[in-house]
Phi, psi and omega in degrees: 000151182278086181072196184260305185272127177239121179271137179278115184300318185291345182250005177287121186221164178291132182274138185288317192237002186227265206226008176291318178283142177280348180282142184274147171288148178292158178304325178297326178291325175295320177296320178296322178295318179297320178295320178297316179295326178298318181283318189271338184237302189297318181295330177285339182265342188306313181295322183287335187260000181301124177077010185261011184300319184294324181279338181270314188233106183265127183271197186227049182290168183255346182280128180293128181253323186192164171237140179211166180293147181294137175247155184305331184272359185285154176282124183297340179292345180266004179292133174267105189287331178294312179294320179300317180293324182288319184264350181062022176224129181301130177234149178242154179267134172250137184251152176299135185290132169270109187290334184268067176259160176273143176245132182240134174258115176266111193248121175279112183251024183279176192302322184295341180286348178277358184276142175193131180247002187242028179094346174214152180271170174297328179291322176294319177297320177302314181297319178295317180297317178299317179299319181290307185292324179296319178294320177299317182292317183291332175299334182258016174085016180265146173273151180231143177215178183215143170238132188240131173268119180258177185289336183276108184293342181270350183281152174290156178295127173282139183215155172240120183302154181282118178217183181239169174103154182293322179298321178294318179297320177298319178296317180299311183293324178294322178296317177300317181296329184280347177292118184285156171293153183297138178269338178236171187268128176220138175281132180292135175232095182287332184304301179302323179296315180293323176297316180295320178298321179298322179288335181277331182269094186285320182264150177301133186219170167272122186237127174250120176260109183254117183197165169271356178056032172267088193219161170299151181300159176113348182286340184298317180293320179295323178295321178297319178297322178293320182290333180292330183262331188235163171276099189257148174227121178266119181254109182265119182261134184215170176232144182306327181289349176278347180246339179209143180252143176283156175278084187242017178079210181288133179219142169275121178248140183230132174290129186295335188244328178272337181083358179293144183233151180207139176266120184233152177264098182283357175280353180281112182300324181295320178295316180297326178291319177297320178299315180294321179296320178296321177297317179295321180295319180292322178296318178297319179294322179296313180293326177296321178295321178294318179298317180294324181281343185070034183245140176285153180231150176226126179259128178235130178247152184292344178257014187256150175286118184298319181298317180294322179295316179294320178299318178297319179295320178302316180298320179294317179296322181294318179296320179295322179295321181291329183265356180289000000 
């Protein structure tokens, strides 16, 4: 197959609220989007998230809160060697959370993020997720910023400094919206971008990596390095057509980033099964990379209810916090 992501030519359409068009939405439209997210997502989450700040967003305070036995995902730098020597069992130190930490959204803005077959693209879903999580974080006194990976591999990382306030959030979202889709073909390389982001984020932060993770190999090691210093969450954005193809006969399929094209017979059950098997293998590799990095993951699909997905993620984080 020509790479992983194949865009259906006949279904490539102008996106209503996000990123197929290179023209930016006005600041007023960003404000309208935030109000819509407040009604459709945040209000549905308010009850579920009461008191969950500690389990969702772990800070980097200096006051010792507790000692517990070492777990495989723990940072070895937190091992208390005196207690370990005394008890003959590895123990790690937990510190009181500093609630005023900075949160950074690392945003993959490359060509494959413009794809969407369900009325919104992965990039539109990304913008909605940023709007929801940024408001949740700022309600608790956290600053938010963004680092963006663009299609030009030689360009410096575009960034919005971490600040607070609704005007800042509108500026952040408008800046994200203004990043154009790639005009030429480039293969995504998440590894160098994540390494560069790690060097830019000097203080321990809450980090959200938003991408479809359709990238050249090598990003797994960079993700592990990021997770060792920060409380990281990998948000994988996907579209249903990336995991299963309809039986629609002959179709021209195009790789979103290499530009390669191929005419395939999607009515062939064997081909559709191979496509689905490849999707499952890639998903397994992604989860294995998260496990090795000790990083939590959240899967978001363009046909999925954002509020339900976030609620499910909250439950997972809470369970992990209780068993830590």
